C-alpha positions, -999 to 999 in steps of 0.1 A, spaced: 109 59 411 107 24 397 134 14 372 119 9 337 124 -24 320 138 -22 284 126 -45 257 139 -45 221 112 -46 195 104 -29 162 77 -8 146 50 -23 123 34 9 110 52 10 77 78 -10 58 112 -1 73 103 -18 106 125 6 126 140 -7 157 124 5 190 130 1 227 98 -4 247 99 9 282 78 -9 308 68 0 343 52 -28 365 45 -48 333 28 -19 315 40 -2 283 47 34 292 71 46 264 88 39 232 121 53 218 143 46 188 168 18 193 202 34 189 219 0 191 200 -14 162 225 -25 135 203 -14 106 179 14 116 206 29 140 183 50 162 159 62 134 122 61 141 95 86 131 69 102 154 42 78 141 62 48 153 67 65 187 30 73 189 23 36 189 23 38 227 -6 63 225 -26 37 204 -17 10 229 -30 30 258 -59 47 241 -91 44 263 -111 41 231 -94 8 222 -117 -22 219 -112 -43 250 -139 -69 249 -161 -85 222 -192 -65 214 -224 -75 197 -252 -54 183 -285 -60 201 -320 -58 187 -321 -20 194 -289 -14 174 -267 -8 205 -234 -25 211 -233 -46 242 -205 -66 258 -202 -103 251 -179 -131 262 -155 -147 237 -176 -179 239 -207 -160 231 -190 -142 202 -175 -174 187 -207 -194 190 -228 -165 177 -207 -158 147 -202 -195 139 -240 -201 141 -248 -172 118 -221 -182 94 -232 -219 93 -268 -208 85 -256 -186 56 -233 -213 43 -261 -240 45 -285 -218 27 -264 -198 1 -231 -216 0 -195 -203 3 -200 -177 -24 -221 -157 1 -191 -152 24 -164 -127 18 -136 -110 36 -115 -78 35 -79 -77 48 -67 -42 57 -31 -28 54 -20 -38 90 -23 -75 82 7 -71 59 27 -62 90 14 -91 111 31 -124 102 3 -147 114 -29 -128 107 -31 -129 69 -21 -166 65 -44 -178 92 -74 -157 80 -68 -169 44 -66 -206 56 -99 -203 75 -117 -189 45 -101 -214 22 -116 -242 43 -150 -226 40 -145 -224 2 -150 -186 4 -131 -170 -25 -145 -135 -26 -116 -117 -11 -110 -80 -9 -78 -62 2 -64 -28 8 -38 -37 -18 -63 -27 -45 -62 8 -31 -24 12 -32 -2 -14 -49 -20 -42 -67 -6 -28 -100 29 -37 -89 22 -73 -83 5 -76 -117 32 -57 -135 60 -78 -121 41 -110 -128 37 -100 -165 73 -88 -170 94 -111 -147 70 -141 -142 65 -134 -105 45 -110 -84 72 -109 -57 100 -95 -79 105 -58 -73 141 -47 -80 149 -16 -59 174 12 -65 209 6 -53 210 39 -35 245 38 -22 260 35 -56 236 50 -82 247 80 -102 212 90 -113 180 82 -94 145 89 -108 117 88 -82 81 89 -94 51 95 -71 70 90 -39 76 114 -10 102 98 13 102 125 39 66 118 47 60 82 38 95 67 43 91 50 10 71 20 -1 85 -11 -19 119 1 -7 123 -8 30 149 16 43 154 34 76 159 72 73 156 74 35 162 111 36 197 107 51 205 80 25 194 104 -3 214 132 12 244 109 13 239 99 -23 237 136 -34 268 144 -13 289 118 -32 277 133 -66 245 114 -75 217 133 -92 181 127 -78 150 137 -98 116 136 -82 86 135 -105 55 148 -88 26 172 -92 39 193 -63 73 204 -50 74 178 -23 91 181 11 117 155 0 131 178 -26 158 200 -10 191 215 -21 207 185 -3 186 158 -21 173 167 -55 149 186 -77 112 181 -87 100 177 -122 64 189 -120 40 166 -139 2 166 -145 -14 138 -124 -22 105 -141 2 111 -170 34 94 -158 30 66 -183 35 90 -212 66 106 -196 81 71 -192 72 61 -228 88 94 -241 119 90 -219 124 54 -232 117 66 -268 144 93 -266 169 69 -248 164 45 -277 169 73 -302 202 81 -286 213 45 -288 209 39 -250 193 5 -253 217 -23 -243 213 -45 -274 234 -73 -259 211 -76 -229 180 -74 -251 194 -101 -274 202 -125 -245 174 -119 -220 146 -100 -238 115 -109 -258 88 -88 -276 113 -60 -279 100 -49 -313 65 -46 -298 79 -24 -270 95 -2 -296 63 0 -316 45 13 -285 72 38 -276 72 51 -312 37 66 -305 51 88 -277 80 110 -287 89 138 -263 68 164 -281 36 143 -278 42 135 -241 48 172 -234 12 180 -244 -3 160 -215 24 159 -189 31 196 -188 69 188 -191 86 205 -220 99 182 -247 134 195 -244 134 187 -206 124 151 -214 152 148 -240 177 162 -216 167 137 -189 170 109 -215 205 121 -223 215 122 -187 202 86 -182 223 74 -212 254 92 -200 251 80 -164 275 53 -154 246 37 -134 210 48 -131 180 36 -111 143 42 -109 116 39 -83 78 44 -85 52 45 -57 16 52 -48 13 85 -65 15 67 -98 1 33 -87 -33 48 -80 -37 63 -114 -57 47 -142 -26 30 -157 -5 20 -128 4 -14 -142 15 0 -175 36 26 -157 53 0 -136 60 -20 -167 78 9 -182 97 15 -149 110 -21 -153 118 -14 -189 137 17 -181 160 -3 -159 162 -35 -181 166 -22 -216 193 2 -206 214 -25 -189 208 -11 -154 189 -41 -140 211 -63 -119 239 -38 -122 257 -21 -93 241 13 -89 211 3 -109 181 -17 -97 187 -49 -77 164 -76 -63 169 -77 -26 173 -111 -9 166 -113 27 159 -143 49 141 -161 21 145 -161 -17 108 -152 -24 109 -147 -62 97 -183 -69 69 -180 -43 50 -155 -65 55 -173 -98 24 -174 -121 17 -170 -158 2 -136 -162 -21 -145 -191 -39 -171 -169 -47 -144 -144 -80 -128 -155 -116 -138 -153 -150 -124 -164 -175 -113 -137 -209 -98 -139 -193 -65 -132 -165 -67 -158 -131 -84 -162 -110 -87 -131 -76 -100 -121 -75 -132 -101 -68 -126 -64 -83 -99 -43 -113 -84 -60 -114 -46 -67 -124 -29 -35 -145 -5 -55 -168 -34 -64 -175 -44 -28 -209 -27 -25 -219 -42 -59 -211 -77 -47 -234 -71 -17 -264 -53 -34 -263 -61 -71 -247 -95 -76 -268 -124 -88 -254 -144 -58 -248 -116 -33 -225 -116 -3 -245 -121 29 -216 -123 53 -184 -102 54 -154 -103 77 -133 -71 79 -98 -76 95 -77 -46 104 -95 -24 78 -118 5 73 -133 3 38 -160 28 46 -134 55 46 -105 40 26 -124 31 -5 -145 53 -28 -182 52 -23 -187 57 14 -225 61 12 -228 31 -11 -208 10 14 -228 21 44 -260 12 26 -246 -22 14 -233 -31 49 -268 -25 63 -280 -53 40 -255 -79 53 -268 -106 76 -234 -109 92 -206 -82 94 -177 -91 117 -150 -65 123 -117 -75 140 -97 -44 149 -82 -22 175 -110 4 173 -147 7 167 -140 26 135 -164 39 108 -168 5 92 -174 -12 126 -204 11 132 -223 -12 109 -210 -44 124 -230 -72 141 -199 -83 160 -168 -64 170 -138 -85 181 -108 -68 199 -74 -75 183 -40 -72 199 -17 -44 188 19 -48 176 33 -48 212 9 -75 224 21 -102 200 52 -120 189 63 -112 153 90 -109 127 95 -80 102 82 -100 73 69 -71 52 102 -60 38 111 -94 24 125 -88 -11 124 -50 -7 150 -42 20 180 -20 11 198 -35 41 183 -70 44 177 -82 79 152 -101 100 143 -97 137 121 -115 162 102 -96 188 84 -112 217 51 -98 229 64 -68 248 34 -69 272 5 -93 276 -27 -83 258 -48 -58 278 -83 -66 287 -97 -94 265 -78 -86 233 -68 -116 212 -45 -122 182 -62 -125 149 -49 -161 143 -64 -172 176 -98 -157 166 -99 -176 134 -86 -208 151 -115 -206 175 -140 -200 147 -125 -230 128 -130 -252 158 -166 -240 163 -173 -249 126 -156 -283 128 -127 -273 106 -90 -278 111 -75 -255 137 -40 -249 152 -58 -252 186 -71 -287 180 -62 -313 206 -29 -329 196 -21 -302 171 14 -287 175 2 -251 174 38 -237 174 46 -257 143 13 -249 127 18 -212 133 55 -206 129 66 -237 109 65 -217 76 87 -190 90 112 -215 104 114 -232 70 121 -199 53 148 -190 78 165 -224 75 168 -218 37 193 -191 47 211 -211 74 192 -197 103 162 -208 124 134 -194 145 152 -206 176 184 -187 167 164 -156 158 147 -156 192 180 -158 209 193 -126 192 184 -92 204 185 -76 169 181 -106 147 202 -114 116 216 -90 90 225 -105 56 257 -91 40 248 -107 6 213 -93 5 217 -67 -22 243 -79 -47 242 -79 -85 249 -108 -107 221 -132 -97 189 -119 -113 188 -136 -147 203 -168 -135 185 -173 -102 156 -149 -97 139 -143 -131 108 -166 -131 94 -165 -167 91 -200 -183 116 -192 -210 140 -173 -188 134 -140 -207 121 -106 -196 88 -99 -214 93 -64 -228 57 -61 -241 34 -87 -226 7 -98 -250 -18 -95 -222 -13 -58 -222 -28 -54 -258 -62 -40 -248 -46 -17 -221 -22 -3 -246 -51 6 -269 -69 22 -240 -37 42 -232 -42 59 -266 -78 67 -258 -68 81 -224 -41 102 -240 -66 118 -264 -89 125 -234 -61 141 -215 -50 162 -245 -85 174 -250 -89 185 -214 -61 210 -215 -37 220 -187 -62 239 -165 -87 210 -158 -86 208 -120 -74 173 -108 -74 160 -73 -44 141 -58 -38 128 -23 -15 150 -1 7 128 21 7 140 57 33 130 83 6 132 110 -19 108 94 -13 72 84 -45 52 86 -76 49 107 -58 42 139 -39 75 139 -71 94 135 -76 90 173 -42 102 186 -46 136 203 -10 145 199 -13 143 161 -44 166 160 -30 197 177 -34 232 163 -42 234 126 -40 196 123 -76 192 135 -89 190 100 -78 183 64 -76 212 40 -80 213 2 -47 228 -11 -49 246 -44 -24 268 -64 -31 305 -56 -37 313 -93 -62 285 -96 -81 299 -66 -80 335 -80 -94 323 -113 -124 310 -94 -128 340 -72 -117 322 -41 -90 329 -16 -70 313 12 -91 303 42 -124 304 23 -150 277 26 -158 260 -7 -176 231 -23 -155 205 -42 -175 181 -62 -178 158 -92 -202 132 -105 -192 108 -77 -198 131 -47 -192 164 -30 -175 179 1 -174 212 19 -138 221 25 -116 248 39 -91 261 13 -54 266 16 -31 280 -11 0 261 -20 23 276 -46 43 243 -47 14 226 -65 14 225 -103 -13 246 -118 -45 226 -123 -38 204 -93 -56 202 -59 -45 181 -30 -65 167 -1 -52 144 27 -69 110 31 -78 91 63 -103 117 75 -141 118 76 -151 105 111 -181 126 118 -201 94 123 -176 74 143 -186 77 180 -164 48 189 -133 70 183 -140 102 203 -109 122 192 -115 113 156 -151 123 158 -143 157 175 -118 164 146 -135 146 117 -123 164 86 -137 152 53 -135 119 35 -114 126 3 -126 92 -11 -161 105 -14 -150 120 -47 -137 87 -61 -155 64 -87 -169 30 -78 -183 1 -97 -174 -10 -133 -148 12 -148 -134 24 -114 -104 2 -115 -76 -10 -138 -85 -44 -152 -49 -55 -154 -45 -54 -117 -78 -45 -99 -61 -13 -87 -86 15 -79 -85 48 -97 -77 72 -68 -56 100 -81 -58 126 -109 -96 127 -103 -114 155 -122 -132 179 -98 -150 212 -97 -145 239 -71 -170 266 -63 -177 290 -34 -203 278 -8 
């Protein structure tokens, strides 16, 4: 038996970047295991990270460039043919229609790839192509807008000081399944258990009794979907009534405090109870507990982000921390500082950030994904070319059929990915990308979000298989073919062009790329999560004050009142759809892993409270039709008494019946939950471009 070579690396599936040891035989990746010697993640890694080896070795992976021939079939092409063909088509579109006819979509994995996003963006900037779309408008765009409005920077996201907090409020997050978002922490469940063991109280706010809530962690406060804004407003109102606002902090660092209080006055506990389903006395009790706690912290995630008012909810999350004196306090919320002080990098005046389009008002930056088909089929100057990088908008955005029809009208659709996914079935060119083990990288995603700040370098564990190439290289070749600047130009120092930014960031903390490469586990920063620096060093507003009620929120605050009246009129039994987080599904790539599709995991079920099923004459295991004005699906039902009444849950990431390039996914297709989502004008929050993806009204009937 050949001895296996061991290479230290880390996972790039989600934010914690857990340390892994890659096992190689004769130069091939054959296994992954948690790195027990890692000083931060200490041997923790989930099964999705370990399953990275299955994705790496998957026979369905793209290995060579493919082009669509005249008969609609995919045929093999060389890289020279692909680059020249794409550049030729792109040049013709630019010459005829200008850069406005070119757009691009960056998927979630680009956030975990240090070079891909910057190089793609640099390429399109040289083209003058500004119609950008991003997976961020499906999960977290509200957070960037909210922090920009309150703190003056989109990169300021204070996280809970979990090792010292006495009371932790967690809204819309399920750490056992998702390992937390916007808090990069290894093994969050153990950290929560440790907090509970030393006496901290943890309260989860969710429409279902999530797996994270156990006797050793905390309790769940059940809430109606898409109503968290009103709970937060009532909680703040009651805290203020109890004298829990820190007037000294407000006087020194706050502005528009009176306007905040005017909004909160509309939402006493009794009024919030009508739409949240949480009793007024429970809200008042939680407010009292917050005031009495020596330190309290709060965190909000995608279950709230994806509602209609995610930015306003995040604003009040910030307010809950700031106005009670828990921001920049030990045990409260702290801004993490890793290998680079990133707060200034996201600085921008919030009120300068919106523009009018023919489809409504949008936030500057990535456009709402739910407008993508409109920009192709209905715009006065439509998109004629689209690049999709590490994304699958056909299944990850609402409006699957509209997107399929729109993509058929494009003259050029280029997909750069690991697989021939559902979106790629419409492509003219498919370009095979390297996976996380075939490229060098650093764990850049957690910057400013790490509970234990650290940075690590990983080499390419193995050379790219077949003809896979890194995304930066693909865009560098395309730039050369179009006569643009490229890191591959003769005389260009590609190392500096690619990694110079990272080296500069590291040097700001007394390190360097060279030093990082020489260390097996990188650098851990002992001063990364310390109080006492926020207001003096990190706050980025022009006047050095926290904006407690940004003027740019005025229209949204009035809309909040209209939405409240709508929710109140619906009553508590109106069936609403939420996403059910699943530890065996992450994104499109994991749809093709056989080990994650065993037994009853071969499909996604619609989970409904047993009493809600009984009211409709349905029972567990029955086939049913779930539908609304946006679409319909045939589903298999499962009862779930942990759901709040009036709530249904369906796991996303499924719906591959028409994805022959991913054979496992096509054999176990499930249904696309996003077929029930709105698209077009009104389908997103104007403050942030965040899509409306949870708390969706649905109907449920027997087949």
